[in-house]
MARTILO-679648 format. One line per 5 residues: their letters; for each residue x, y, z of C-alpha. Coordinates in Angstrom, 1 decimal, always signed. Layout:
% MARTILO-679648
a) X/Y/Z; ...
This chain:
% MARTILO-679648
mnaml) -44.8/-61.5/+56.1; -43.6/-58.6/+57.8; -40.8/-57.8/+55.4; -41.3/-54.6/+53.6; -42.2/-55.0/+50.0
nvver) -40.5/-52.5/+47.4; -40.6/-52.2/+43.5; -37.4/-52.9/+42.2; -37.5/-49.7/+39.6; -34.2/-50.7/+37.8
nvhev) -35.8/-53.9/+36.8; -39.1/-52.9/+35.3; -39.9/-50.3/+32.7; -43.6/-49.4/+31.8; -44.6/-48.5/+28.1
qvdda) -48.0/-47.3/+27.9; -50.0/-48.1/+24.7; -53.4/-46.8/+24.1; -55.1/-48.4/+27.5; -52.6/-51.2/+28.0
rlmfh) -49.9/-51.2/+30.2; -46.5/-53.0/+29.2; -44.0/-54.0/+31.3; -40.4/-54.4/+29.9; -38.2/-56.7/+32.6
vpsss) -34.9/-55.7/+31.9; -33.3/-58.2/+33.2; -34.4/-60.7/+30.9; -35.2/-58.2/+28.0; -39.1/-59.9/+28.0
lfaad) -41.9/-57.9/+27.5; -45.3/-58.6/+29.4; -48.8/-56.8/+29.6; -49.7/-56.2/+32.9; -53.0/-57.6/+34.0
rmtaa) -55.3/-56.0/+36.8; -53.6/-57.7/+40.0; -49.8/-57.0/+38.5; -50.5/-53.2/+37.9; -52.5/-52.9/+41.2
iidal) -49.5/-54.3/+43.1; -47.3/-51.8/+41.6; -49.1/-49.2/+41.7; -49.6/-49.5/+45.4; -46.2/-50.2/+46.1
rassc) -45.0/-47.0/+43.9; -47.1/-45.2/+46.4; -45.4/-46.4/+49.5; -43.5/-49.5/+50.6; -45.7/-52.1/+52.7
tadel) -45.7/-55.6/+54.2; -47.8/-58.4/+52.0; -50.4/-58.2/+54.7; -50.7/-54.4/+54.4; -50.5/-54.7/+50.4
farla) -53.8/-57.1/+50.9; -55.9/-54.7/+53.0; -54.8/-52.0/+50.6; -55.9/-54.3/+47.7; -59.0/-55.7/+49.3
htsaq) -61.5/-54.3/+46.8; -58.9/-55.2/+43.8; -58.6/-59.0/+45.1; -62.0/-59.3/+46.1; -63.0/-61.6/+42.9
ggrse) -60.1/-63.8/+43.2; -59.2/-63.3/+47.0; -56.1/-63.6/+48.9; -54.7/-66.4/+46.5; -54.6/-64.4/+43.6
lnetl) -52.7/-61.5/+45.1; -50.3/-63.9/+46.7; -49.9/-66.2/+43.3; -49.2/-62.6/+41.7; -47.1/-61.3/+44.0
eelma) -45.2/-64.2/+44.0; -44.6/-64.3/+40.5; -43.3/-60.8/+40.5; -41.0/-61.3/+43.5; -39.4/-64.5/+41.1
levvs) -38.8/-61.7/+38.6; -37.2/-59.6/+41.1; -40.0/-56.7/+40.1; -41.1/-56.8/+43.6; -38.4/-57.2/+46.7
dgspl) -38.7/-58.0/+50.0; -35.1/-56.9/+50.8; -33.1/-59.7/+49.8; -30.0/-59.8/+47.7; -30.8/-59.3/+44.0
tpeig) -29.6/-62.2/+41.7; -26.6/-60.6/+39.6; -27.6/-60.2/+36.3; -24.3/-60.9/+34.8; -23.6/-64.3/+36.0
ikrve) -19.7/-63.9/+35.1; -17.7/-61.3/+36.3; -14.9/-62.6/+33.4; -14.9/-63.9/+30.3; -13.0/-67.3/+30.5
rvaln) -13.2/-68.1/+26.9; -14.0/-66.5/+23.4; -16.6/-68.9/+21.0; -15.1/-67.5/+17.7; -17.1/-68.4/+14.7
tvvln) -16.6/-65.4/+12.4; -13.2/-63.9/+10.7; -13.1/-60.7/+8.9; -10.4/-60.1/+6.2; -9.4/-57.2/+5.6
vntgc) -8.1/-58.2/+2.2; -6.8/-54.6/+1.1; -6.1/-51.4/+2.8; -6.7/-49.9/-0.7; -9.6/-48.1/-2.2
nlsct) -10.8/-46.8/-5.5; -13.1/-44.4/-3.9; -12.1/-41.3/-1.1; -15.2/-41.2/+0.9; -14.8/-38.2/+3.1
ycyke) -16.0/-39.5/+6.2; -14.4/-42.9/+6.0; -13.3/-44.1/+9.9; -10.6/-46.5/+8.3; -7.1/-45.8/+9.8
dldtp) -5.3/-47.8/+7.3; -7.2/-46.7/+4.6; -5.1/-46.0/+1.3; -5.3/-45.1/-2.3; -5.5/-48.0/-4.5
sagrr) -1.8/-47.9/-5.8; -0.7/-47.6/-2.5; -3.0/-50.7/-1.2; -1.7/-53.3/+1.0; -2.9/-56.5/+0.3
mdlet) -3.8/-59.3/+2.4; -1.7/-62.5/+1.0; -3.2/-66.0/+0.6; -0.9/-67.3/+3.2; -2.2/-65.0/+5.7
akasv) -6.1/-65.3/+4.5; -5.7/-69.8/+5.0; -4.0/-69.2/+8.3; -7.2/-66.7/+9.7; -9.0/-69.7/+9.0
emlie) -7.1/-72.2/+10.1; -6.9/-70.1/+13.6; -10.7/-69.8/+13.4; -11.0/-73.6/+13.2; -8.2/-74.1/+15.9
qspde) -9.7/-71.5/+18.2; -13.3/-72.9/+18.0; -13.5/-76.7/+16.7; -17.0/-77.3/+17.8; -18.9/-74.8/+15.7
prytv) -21.3/-76.1/+13.4; -21.3/-73.0/+11.2; -18.7/-70.6/+10.4; -18.7/-67.0/+8.3; -15.9/-65.1/+6.5
vffgg) -16.3/-61.8/+5.8; -14.2/-59.9/+3.1; -13.4/-56.4/+3.6; -11.4/-53.2/+3.0; -10.8/-50.5/+1.5
eplsn) -12.8/-51.9/-1.3; -12.6/-55.6/-0.9; -12.9/-56.6/-4.5; -10.3/-54.8/-5.5; -8.1/-57.9/-4.2
rklie) -10.9/-60.2/-6.0; -8.3/-63.2/-6.7; -7.6/-63.6/-2.9; -11.2/-63.7/-2.7; -11.8/-66.4/-5.3
nmvey) -8.9/-68.3/-4.1; -10.4/-68.3/-0.3; -13.8/-69.1/-1.2; -12.7/-72.0/-2.7; -10.5/-73.2/-0.1
celrf) -12.9/-72.6/+2.5; -15.7/-74.4/+1.0; -13.2/-77.6/+0.6; -12.0/-77.0/+4.1; -15.1/-76.8/+5.8
dalgk) -16.9/-79.6/+3.7; -14.4/-82.0/+4.6; -14.8/-80.8/+8.7; -18.8/-81.4/+7.9; -19.1/-77.6/+8.9
gvdfv) -21.2/-75.1/+7.0; -19.3/-72.0/+6.0; -21.3/-68.4/+5.0; -19.1/-65.8/+2.8; -20.3/-61.8/+3.5
mttna) -19.0/-58.7/+1.9; -19.7/-54.9/+2.0; -18.4/-53.3/-1.2; -19.1/-49.8/-3.1; -20.3/-51.8/-5.8
tllte) -18.2/-49.9/-8.2; -16.2/-52.7/-9.5; -18.8/-55.4/-9.8; -19.6/-56.7/-13.6; -22.0/-59.3/-14.4
eivdw) -19.8/-61.7/-14.3; -18.5/-61.2/-10.8; -22.4/-60.9/-9.5; -23.0/-64.6/-11.1; -20.1/-65.7/-9.2
ldahr) -21.3/-64.0/-5.9; -24.3/-65.4/-6.4; -23.6/-68.9/-7.0; -21.3/-68.8/-3.4; -24.4/-67.2/-1.8
fglsv) -22.5/-64.3/-0.6; -24.2/-62.0/+2.0; -23.9/-58.5/+0.5; -24.3/-55.1/+1.7; -23.8/-52.4/-0.6
smdgp) -22.8/-48.8/+0.8; -25.0/-46.4/-0.7; -26.0/-43.1/+0.8; -29.4/-42.2/-1.2; -30.4/-40.1/-4.2
rsvhd) -27.6/-38.4/-6.4; -27.5/-35.4/-4.4; -26.9/-37.0/-0.9; -24.5/-39.7/-2.3; -22.4/-37.4/-4.3
lnrrt) -21.7/-35.4/-1.1; -19.0/-37.8/+0.3; -19.0/-40.9/-1.7; -16.4/-39.8/-4.5; -13.6/-41.1/-6.2
vggtg) -9.9/-40.3/-5.2; -10.1/-37.3/-8.1; -12.9/-35.8/-6.3; -15.5/-36.8/-8.8; -19.3/-38.2/-7.5
tydvv) -20.2/-41.9/-7.8; -23.8/-42.0/-7.9; -24.1/-42.8/-11.4; -21.5/-45.7/-11.3; -23.2/-47.0/-8.8
rrkve) -26.6/-46.8/-9.4; -26.1/-48.6/-12.6; -24.0/-51.5/-11.1; -26.5/-51.8/-8.2; -29.6/-51.8/-10.7
mllrr) -27.6/-54.6/-12.4; -26.9/-56.5/-9.2; -30.6/-56.3/-8.3; -31.4/-58.1/-11.7; -29.2/-60.7/-11.2
yrsrp) -28.9/-61.7/-7.7; -31.1/-64.4/-6.5; -29.7/-66.2/-3.5; -30.0/-63.8/-0.7; -31.6/-60.5/-0.1
vgarv) -29.2/-57.7/-0.8; -29.3/-54.6/+1.9; -27.9/-51.1/+1.6; -25.9/-49.3/+4.2; -26.5/-45.6/+4.6
tltsg) -24.2/-43.3/+6.3; -25.6/-40.2/+7.9; -23.4/-37.4/+8.1; -24.1/-33.6/+9.1; -26.8/-32.1/+7.2
vtdia) -28.2/-35.6/+5.8; -31.6/-36.4/+8.0; -33.8/-37.3/+5.3; -34.3/-40.9/+6.3; -37.7/-41.1/+4.6
giwdh) -36.7/-39.7/+1.5; -33.4/-41.9/+1.0; -35.1/-45.0/+2.4; -37.9/-44.3/-0.7; -35.1/-43.9/-3.0
lfnel) -33.0/-47.0/-2.3; -36.1/-49.4/-1.3; -38.8/-48.3/-3.6; -36.9/-47.0/-6.8; -33.6/-49.2/-6.6
gfaev) -35.1/-52.4/-4.9; -32.6/-53.0/-2.2; -34.5/-55.6/+0.4; -33.4/-53.6/+3.1; -32.0/-50.5/+4.1
gfapv) -29.9/-49.6/+7.3; -28.9/-46.0/+8.6; -25.5/-45.5/+10.6; -25.3/-41.9/+11.8; -21.6/-40.4/+12.0
tsgal) -21.2/-38.6/+15.6; -17.5/-39.3/+16.4; -15.6/-39.0/+13.5; -11.9/-37.7/+13.4; -13.4/-35.0/+11.2
dtfnl) -16.0/-32.7/+13.3; -17.1/-31.1/+10.1; -19.0/-34.4/+9.1; -20.5/-35.1/+12.7; -24.3/-35.0/+13.2
qpeel) -24.9/-32.5/+15.9; -26.9/-33.0/+18.8; -30.0/-31.2/+17.0; -29.4/-33.0/+14.0; -29.3/-36.5/+15.8
krvfd) -32.6/-35.8/+17.4; -33.8/-35.0/+14.1; -32.8/-38.2/+12.4; -34.3/-40.1/+15.4; -37.7/-38.4/+14.7
nmkal) -37.3/-39.3/+11.4; -36.6/-42.6/+12.1; -39.6/-43.0/+14.2; -41.6/-41.3/+11.4; -40.4/-44.1/+9.1
grryl) -41.1/-46.8/+12.0; -45.1/-45.7/+11.4; -44.8/-46.8/+7.9; -43.2/-49.8/+8.8; -46.1/-50.4/+11.3
aaale) -48.8/-49.4/+8.8; -47.0/-52.0/+5.8; -46.7/-54.6/+8.8; -50.3/-54.8/+9.6; -50.5/-55.6/+6.2
nrnig) -48.0/-57.9/+6.1; -45.5/-56.2/+3.8; -42.2/-55.6/+5.1; -40.6/-52.5/+4.1; -37.4/-53.4/+4.9
fsnlh) -36.3/-50.5/+7.5; -33.7/-53.0/+8.9; -32.6/-50.6/+12.0; -36.3/-51.2/+13.4; -36.5/-54.6/+12.0
qlitd) -33.2/-55.7/+14.1; -34.9/-53.8/+17.3; -38.3/-56.1/+17.2; -36.0/-59.1/+16.4; -34.2/-58.6/+19.7
ihegh) -37.6/-57.7/+21.7; -39.5/-60.8/+20.0; -36.5/-62.7/+21.0; -35.7/-61.6/+24.4; -32.1/-60.6/+23.6
kkslp) -30.0/-60.2/+26.5; -26.4/-58.8/+26.1; -23.7/-58.3/+28.4; -21.4/-57.7/+25.5; -22.3/-54.7/+22.9
cgagl) -21.7/-57.3/+20.2; -19.8/-60.3/+19.2; -16.5/-58.4/+18.4; -13.7/-60.4/+20.5; -16.3/-63.0/+21.6
kmlav) -17.4/-64.2/+18.4; -15.6/-62.2/+15.7; -12.0/-60.8/+15.0; -10.8/-59.0/+12.2; -7.5/-59.7/+10.5
dhqge) -5.4/-57.1/+8.9; -2.7/-57.1/+5.9; -0.2/-58.5/+8.3; -2.2/-61.0/+9.9; -2.7/-59.2/+13.3
lnlch) -6.2/-59.7/+15.3; -8.1/-56.8/+15.8; -11.3/-56.4/+18.0; -13.4/-55.7/+14.7; -12.9/-54.6/+11.2
rftgs) -13.2/-50.6/+12.7; -10.0/-50.8/+14.5; -7.4/-52.1/+11.8; -4.8/-49.4/+11.7; -6.0/-47.9/+15.0
tlptf) -3.7/-47.3/+18.1; -5.7/-50.1/+19.9; -3.2/-52.9/+20.9; -4.1/-56.2/+18.8; -5.1/-59.5/+20.3
gnvht) -2.4/-61.9/+18.6; -1.6/-62.8/+15.1; -3.2/-65.5/+13.1; +0.5/-67.0/+12.7; +0.7/-67.2/+16.4
gvdte) -2.7/-67.5/+17.8; -5.1/-65.6/+19.8; -3.7/-63.6/+22.9; -6.5/-65.0/+24.8; -5.5/-63.5/+28.2
qltgf) -5.4/-60.0/+26.7; -8.7/-60.4/+24.9; -10.6/-61.8/+27.5; -9.1/-59.4/+30.3; -10.3/-56.3/+27.7
lsqrl) -13.9/-58.3/+27.5; -14.3/-58.4/+31.0; -13.3/-55.2/+31.6; -16.7/-54.3/+29.7; -18.9/-56.7/+32.0
eregt) -18.0/-54.3/+35.0; -20.9/-51.8/+35.2; -20.7/-50.8/+38.7; -20.4/-47.1/+38.8; -21.6/-46.5/+35.2
gcetc) -24.6/-45.1/+33.9; -25.5/-48.5/+32.6; -25.9/-49.9/+36.0; -29.5/-48.8/+36.4; -30.3/-48.1/+32.7
rirnl) -33.5/-49.7/+31.6; -31.9/-51.0/+28.1; -28.6/-51.9/+29.8; -29.0/-55.6/+28.5; -29.9/-54.5/+24.8
csggc) -27.0/-51.6/+24.8; -24.6/-52.9/+27.1; -22.6/-49.4/+26.9; -22.9/-49.4/+23.0; -20.2/-49.3/+20.0
yhesy) -16.7/-50.1/+21.0; -15.3/-48.2/+18.3; -17.6/-45.1/+19.1; -16.4/-45.0/+22.3; -12.9/-45.3/+21.1
arygd) -13.4/-42.1/+18.6; -15.3/-40.0/+20.9; -13.7/-40.6/+24.3; -10.6/-42.6/+23.3; -11.4/-45.1/+25.3
pqhpt) -13.3/-48.3/+24.0; -14.3/-49.2/+27.3; -16.2/-45.8/+27.8; -20.4/-45.8/+27.5; -21.3/-44.0/+24.7
yhyce) -23.3/-41.6/+26.8; -24.1/-39.3/+24.0; -26.4/-41.6/+22.6; -28.2/-42.8/+26.0; -31.6/-40.9/+25.9
lmrdw) -32.2/-41.1/+22.1; -31.5/-45.2/+22.2; -33.9/-45.1/+25.4; -36.7/-43.4/+23.6; -35.9/-45.5/+20.4
vdfgi) -36.3/-48.7/+22.2; -39.6/-47.3/+24.1; -40.7/-46.7/+20.2; -39.9/-50.4/+19.2; -41.7/-51.9/+22.2
eiysr) -44.8/-49.7/+20.9; -44.2/-50.8/+17.4; -43.7/-54.6/+18.5; -46.7/-54.6/+20.4; -49.2/-53.1/+18.0
imagn) -47.9/-55.7/+15.1; -48.7/-58.6/+17.6; -52.2/-57.0/+18.4; -52.8/-56.4/+14.5; -50.8/-59.0/+12.8
pafie) -48.7/-61.6/+14.5; -48.2/-63.6/+11.4; -46.1/-60.8/+10.4; -43.6/-62.0/+13.3; -43.9/-65.0/+12.3
qhitp) -43.3/-64.7/+8.4; -40.7/-61.7/+9.0; -39.0/-61.6/+12.1; -38.5/-65.2/+13.0; -37.0/-66.4/+9.8
rkah) -34.2/-63.7/+10.0; -32.3/-66.3/+12.2; -31.9/-68.1/+9.0; -30.0/-66.0/+7.2
């Protein structure tokens, strides 16, 4: 074996956790601990390229116990993983260069552009006041579901998401559609799940019990204690909404039993107290999970987190992550959904060629029946991808998705988290750069550090209490 051997640095990333050298295999998003021989081979080849015979000579002392056979076996494994290369062409990470078909299983119904709140940071470009709200009609909503079935008839289970504005401001449509979907999918022998994000202000005991009976997956938009929540989440008249939202949430969490209820927090400039917000929503109010969404690319720059604030947000997320670890080692889940999702991705070895399911698994329908890439794009200038009454423009949609597969010439081409991030959120890119295909470069370093942190936390949980993974991570697939 005279070929020169090299470490393929783009395919492996090392994270040191105490005395353990963890190797994150980038192409497969898998994680393994480097044993003595693996570490020796990688270190030797990082020092300088050499042939296999020269490598054996260098590592004669290290391989004395196992001999040449151990070195050859380990080297073959590393070459099969393409962590080490002899100069042969590497396997393309993305086997396909074009998306030929989509497999939709989720439709988002934008049931009303009207909202009874006027949150200062809202990204919705089609948002209206309650009186001017454009409501989706029942015909369009039913056509959306029929489009989903026609487009992907072989899916075993589907999801219907109700979105707004405030979706409960079109409550009658939601009730009619739940009845329609349960009958329609049951007749097909298929399952259906319902999901809704709400500001909670219109909830009543009757509505909560009805949502519970139909097992809605609920997420409540709430930004924290009064001093934080009322900064931006106000009525159309400018009044803070914390008191009414808290009262409704407490009622909701007392009565709701079918599924865990999560809180979605929007972080704007000046709001970086992750632990304080989490403590209020998780410990005081009792949400099952709390997730944080930083604003960096809103239309009004005054609400965008500045670079130093965004760095503080990630530092504070890591501080809360340490508390998550301490609880996990005691077999407790403290509901920090950002870290929970990252650990899930690492544990299950998620590898993404595209950032999310938008366009591939999910489309959003506006009040006119136009098919949008996701709910964030309704009312935007991004061209739509057909209409529920005329069908999906598959050629345009697959062309758009295929464009995102192309990483050559971008920072994503060799990035170590390229298969976890895949360039970042389409809408974030659209809002910041005017191009939904543009990678979200302003997040890159912070995201790489966040993934390294997740690898550390995951490895410590696996070493200290692997039962936590089986009890709290693996069951997420069922929800």
